C-alpha beads as a LAMMPS data file, in Angstrom:
LAMMPS data file: protein, C-alpha beads

187 atoms
186 bonds

1 atom types
1 bond types

-500.0 500.0 xlo xhi
-500.0 500.0 ylo yhi
-500.0 500.0 zlo zhi

Masses

1 110.0

Atoms # bond

1 1 1 -357.670 -22.697 138.415
2 1 1 -354.766 -24.896 139.542
3 1 1 -352.483 -21.930 139.799
4 1 1 -355.035 -20.105 141.991
5 1 1 -355.347 -23.156 144.238
6 1 1 -351.597 -23.506 144.429
7 1 1 -351.117 -19.807 145.275
8 1 1 -353.775 -20.084 147.988
9 1 1 -356.003 -17.520 146.239
10 1 1 -358.823 -20.010 145.954
11 1 1 -359.748 -22.804 148.339
12 1 1 -359.759 -26.334 147.066
13 1 1 -363.094 -27.524 145.749
14 1 1 -365.244 -29.523 148.144
15 1 1 -364.229 -33.174 148.086
16 1 1 -360.799 -32.400 146.574
17 1 1 -357.710 -33.591 148.323
18 1 1 -354.051 -32.630 148.048
19 1 1 -352.302 -35.975 147.938
20 1 1 -348.602 -36.055 148.714
21 1 1 -347.842 -38.036 145.539
22 1 1 -349.308 -35.513 143.106
23 1 1 -348.579 -31.901 142.290
24 1 1 -352.218 -31.097 141.573
25 1 1 -355.075 -31.787 143.939
26 1 1 -357.222 -34.850 143.145
27 1 1 -360.765 -33.733 142.454
28 1 1 -363.494 -35.752 144.180
29 1 1 -360.761 -37.788 145.868
30 1 1 -362.036 -41.252 146.735
31 1 1 -358.894 -43.122 147.723
32 1 1 -355.433 -44.201 146.734
33 1 1 -355.547 -47.725 145.338
34 1 1 -352.560 -50.017 145.531
35 1 1 -353.949 -52.291 142.792
36 1 1 -353.747 -49.519 140.210
37 1 1 -351.005 -47.558 141.969
38 1 1 -352.972 -44.399 141.421
39 1 1 -355.504 -42.146 143.111
40 1 1 -359.197 -42.821 142.448
41 1 1 -361.011 -39.579 141.921
42 1 1 -363.335 -37.660 139.625
43 1 1 -361.915 -38.846 136.298
44 1 1 -361.405 -42.576 137.069
45 1 1 -363.866 -43.541 139.809
46 1 1 -366.313 -45.126 137.355
47 1 1 -363.504 -47.094 135.673
48 1 1 -362.415 -48.262 139.131
49 1 1 -365.937 -49.541 139.863
50 1 1 -366.036 -51.304 136.455
51 1 1 -362.713 -52.918 137.351
52 1 1 -364.140 -54.208 140.688
53 1 1 -367.276 -55.470 138.942
54 1 1 -365.062 -57.233 136.374
55 1 1 -362.883 -58.791 139.094
56 1 1 -365.844 -60.205 140.937
57 1 1 -367.557 -61.378 137.752
58 1 1 -364.463 -63.135 136.443
59 1 1 -363.677 -64.748 139.796
60 1 1 -367.209 -66.031 140.340
61 1 1 -367.644 -67.216 136.741
62 1 1 -364.243 -68.968 136.852
63 1 1 -365.112 -70.721 140.109
64 1 1 -368.480 -71.840 138.787
65 1 1 -366.923 -73.064 135.537
66 1 1 -364.281 -74.973 137.502
67 1 1 -367.024 -76.623 139.576
68 1 1 -368.638 -77.792 136.356
69 1 1 -365.353 -78.912 134.757
70 1 1 -363.890 -80.752 137.713
71 1 1 -366.441 -83.615 137.802
72 1 1 -366.325 -83.869 134.023
73 1 1 -362.533 -83.865 133.696
74 1 1 -361.381 -85.622 136.872
75 1 1 -361.989 -89.257 135.843
76 1 1 -360.419 -88.912 132.367
77 1 1 -357.966 -86.014 132.835
78 1 1 -354.286 -86.285 133.516
79 1 1 -352.956 -85.824 137.037
80 1 1 -351.315 -82.476 136.161
81 1 1 -354.417 -81.043 134.486
82 1 1 -356.566 -82.111 137.453
83 1 1 -354.159 -80.437 139.915
84 1 1 -354.091 -77.259 137.810
85 1 1 -357.859 -77.213 137.647
86 1 1 -358.107 -77.561 141.412
87 1 1 -355.511 -74.876 141.930
88 1 1 -357.456 -72.559 139.574
89 1 1 -360.625 -73.252 141.578
90 1 1 -358.856 -72.379 144.825
91 1 1 -357.367 -69.216 143.281
92 1 1 -360.779 -68.149 141.821
93 1 1 -362.537 -68.730 145.175
94 1 1 -359.901 -66.739 147.042
95 1 1 -360.051 -63.893 144.500
96 1 1 -363.870 -63.814 144.732
97 1 1 -363.667 -63.943 148.548
98 1 1 -361.247 -60.995 148.516
99 1 1 -362.867 -58.809 145.800
100 1 1 -366.557 -59.247 146.637
101 1 1 -366.478 -57.393 149.971
102 1 1 -364.616 -54.528 148.219
103 1 1 -367.281 -54.302 145.541
104 1 1 -370.036 -54.449 148.151
105 1 1 -368.406 -51.725 150.266
106 1 1 -367.754 -49.372 147.290
107 1 1 -371.240 -49.969 145.929
108 1 1 -372.632 -48.870 149.309
109 1 1 -370.451 -45.759 149.138
110 1 1 -372.008 -44.942 145.749
111 1 1 -375.527 -45.513 147.101
112 1 1 -374.777 -43.065 149.944
113 1 1 -372.670 -40.709 147.771
114 1 1 -369.860 -41.149 150.248
115 1 1 -366.171 -41.215 149.395
116 1 1 -363.664 -43.552 151.031
117 1 1 -361.807 -40.508 152.306
118 1 1 -364.970 -39.340 154.108
119 1 1 -365.652 -42.843 155.414
120 1 1 -362.114 -43.153 156.688
121 1 1 -362.489 -39.842 158.551
122 1 1 -365.866 -40.902 160.029
123 1 1 -367.451 -37.712 158.751
124 1 1 -371.025 -39.029 158.508
125 1 1 -371.128 -41.485 161.381
126 1 1 -372.833 -41.278 164.788
127 1 1 -373.482 -43.350 167.838
128 1 1 -376.327 -43.025 170.353
129 1 1 -375.434 -42.044 173.885
130 1 1 -375.926 -44.824 176.428
131 1 1 -377.148 -42.252 178.954
132 1 1 -379.305 -39.764 177.043
133 1 1 -379.973 -41.644 173.781
134 1 1 -378.914 -38.579 171.785
135 1 1 -376.835 -38.702 168.609
136 1 1 -373.117 -38.171 169.126
137 1 1 -370.777 -37.599 166.172
138 1 1 -368.175 -40.329 166.128
139 1 1 -365.416 -37.698 165.787
140 1 1 -366.422 -36.217 169.168
141 1 1 -365.671 -39.443 171.070
142 1 1 -362.493 -39.879 173.030
143 1 1 -360.225 -42.760 172.024
144 1 1 -361.482 -45.273 174.632
145 1 1 -365.159 -44.576 173.794
146 1 1 -364.390 -44.676 170.079
147 1 1 -362.814 -48.130 170.376
148 1 1 -365.572 -49.421 172.718
149 1 1 -368.386 -48.248 170.419
150 1 1 -366.708 -48.938 167.082
151 1 1 -369.116 -51.727 166.103
152 1 1 -372.109 -49.499 166.885
153 1 1 -371.284 -46.688 164.409
154 1 1 -374.285 -45.735 162.281
155 1 1 -374.258 -43.820 158.992
156 1 1 -376.328 -40.638 159.333
157 1 1 -377.497 -39.325 155.969
158 1 1 -378.409 -35.957 157.499
159 1 1 -374.671 -35.291 158.022
160 1 1 -373.925 -35.911 154.334
161 1 1 -375.052 -32.948 152.217
162 1 1 -374.263 -34.946 149.070
163 1 1 -376.584 -37.867 149.902
164 1 1 -379.772 -37.397 147.837
165 1 1 -381.112 -40.947 148.234
166 1 1 -379.713 -44.076 146.697
167 1 1 -381.439 -43.805 143.304
168 1 1 -380.382 -40.222 142.674
169 1 1 -376.877 -40.955 144.036
170 1 1 -376.406 -43.896 141.699
171 1 1 -377.747 -42.006 138.681
172 1 1 -375.478 -39.064 139.527
173 1 1 -372.438 -41.299 139.907
174 1 1 -372.950 -43.165 136.633
175 1 1 -374.359 -40.384 134.436
176 1 1 -372.633 -37.148 135.442
177 1 1 -370.341 -35.840 132.730
178 1 1 -366.812 -35.771 134.140
179 1 1 -364.982 -34.576 131.063
180 1 1 -366.164 -30.984 131.400
181 1 1 -363.240 -28.870 132.631
182 1 1 -365.649 -26.911 134.848
183 1 1 -366.703 -30.098 136.700
184 1 1 -364.864 -30.211 140.025
185 1 1 -366.613 -33.209 141.517
186 1 1 -368.768 -31.317 143.984
187 1 1 -371.661 -33.721 143.587

Bonds

1 1 1 2
2 1 2 3
3 1 3 4
4 1 4 5
5 1 5 6
6 1 6 7
7 1 7 8
8 1 8 9
9 1 9 10
10 1 10 11
11 1 11 12
12 1 12 13
13 1 13 14
14 1 14 15
15 1 15 16
16 1 16 17
17 1 17 18
18 1 18 19
19 1 19 20
20 1 20 21
21 1 21 22
22 1 22 23
23 1 23 24
24 1 24 25
25 1 25 26
26 1 26 27
27 1 27 28
28 1 28 29
29 1 29 30
30 1 30 31
31 1 31 32
32 1 32 33
33 1 33 34
34 1 34 35
35 1 35 36
36 1 36 37
37 1 37 38
38 1 38 39
39 1 39 40
40 1 40 41
41 1 41 42
42 1 42 43
43 1 43 44
44 1 44 45
45 1 45 46
46 1 46 47
47 1 47 48
48 1 48 49
49 1 49 50
50 1 50 51
51 1 51 52
52 1 52 53
53 1 53 54
54 1 54 55
55 1 55 56
56 1 56 57
57 1 57 58
58 1 58 59
59 1 59 60
60 1 60 61
61 1 61 62
62 1 62 63
63 1 63 64
64 1 64 65
65 1 65 66
66 1 66 67
67 1 67 68
68 1 68 69
69 1 69 70
70 1 70 71
71 1 71 72
72 1 72 73
73 1 73 74
74 1 74 75
75 1 75 76
76 1 76 77
77 1 77 78
78 1 78 79
79 1 79 80
80 1 80 81
81 1 81 82
82 1 82 83
83 1 83 84
84 1 84 85
85 1 85 86
86 1 86 87
87 1 87 88
88 1 88 89
89 1 89 90
90 1 90 91
91 1 91 92
92 1 92 93
93 1 93 94
94 1 94 95
95 1 95 96
96 1 96 97
97 1 97 98
98 1 98 99
99 1 99 100
100 1 100 101
101 1 101 102
102 1 102 103
103 1 103 104
104 1 104 105
105 1 105 106
106 1 106 107
107 1 107 108
108 1 108 109
109 1 109 110
110 1 110 111
111 1 111 112
112 1 112 113
113 1 113 114
114 1 114 115
115 1 115 116
116 1 116 117
117 1 117 118
118 1 118 119
119 1 119 120
120 1 120 121
121 1 121 122
122 1 122 123
123 1 123 124
124 1 124 125
125 1 125 126
126 1 126 127
127 1 127 128
128 1 128 129
129 1 129 130
130 1 130 131
131 1 131 132
132 1 132 133
133 1 133 134
134 1 134 135
135 1 135 136
136 1 136 137
137 1 137 138
138 1 138 139
139 1 139 140
140 1 140 141
141 1 141 142
142 1 142 143
143 1 143 144
144 1 144 145
145 1 145 146
146 1 146 147
147 1 147 148
148 1 148 149
149 1 149 150
150 1 150 151
151 1 151 152
152 1 152 153
153 1 153 154
154 1 154 155
155 1 155 156
156 1 156 157
157 1 157 158
158 1 158 159
159 1 159 160
160 1 160 161
161 1 161 162
162 1 162 163
163 1 163 164
164 1 164 165
165 1 165 166
166 1 166 167
167 1 167 168
168 1 168 169
169 1 169 170
170 1 170 171
171 1 171 172
172 1 172 173
173 1 173 174
174 1 174 175
175 1 175 176
176 1 176 177
177 1 177 178
178 1 178 179
179 1 179 180
180 1 180 181
181 1 181 182
182 1 182 183
183 1 183 184
184 1 184 185
185 1 185 186
186 1 186 187
């Protein structure tokens, strides 16, 4: 199939993206992640989510453990170990503060069956007209209106053909077999 896509004989599958770093298109392209220096797509999206869950879990558990250890160790611990424990607490809190919003955002994407690429392009977002109250696709706004109304953007599930409700979206994300060569990520 790749040869047909490359020759232009077949259009790319829905949700596939030709990324400049890769020879082949990335199926079900979600995003390019600097943390893993790789694209997140059909084959590794679940692993990416597990990584985010692990980051948040480790950071929160480390911070909580530090909060328990600091009162216990501070009176009897050495100056260096107390400083290191405090630094570890600060690091863990910062890491949790940084990673938790990412996990929350990507979990919402899964619940809506939305990819970061689609979110970035505002494909499923609307605003309501101040004058008529009608829905206006965000992509139809001029630059000034777009910037003025940015905080009022609303996700519109009717614009996302892949959104089947949060339960079905989550089950599809976590349970769909991705190792089948005929699976192109059009779910």
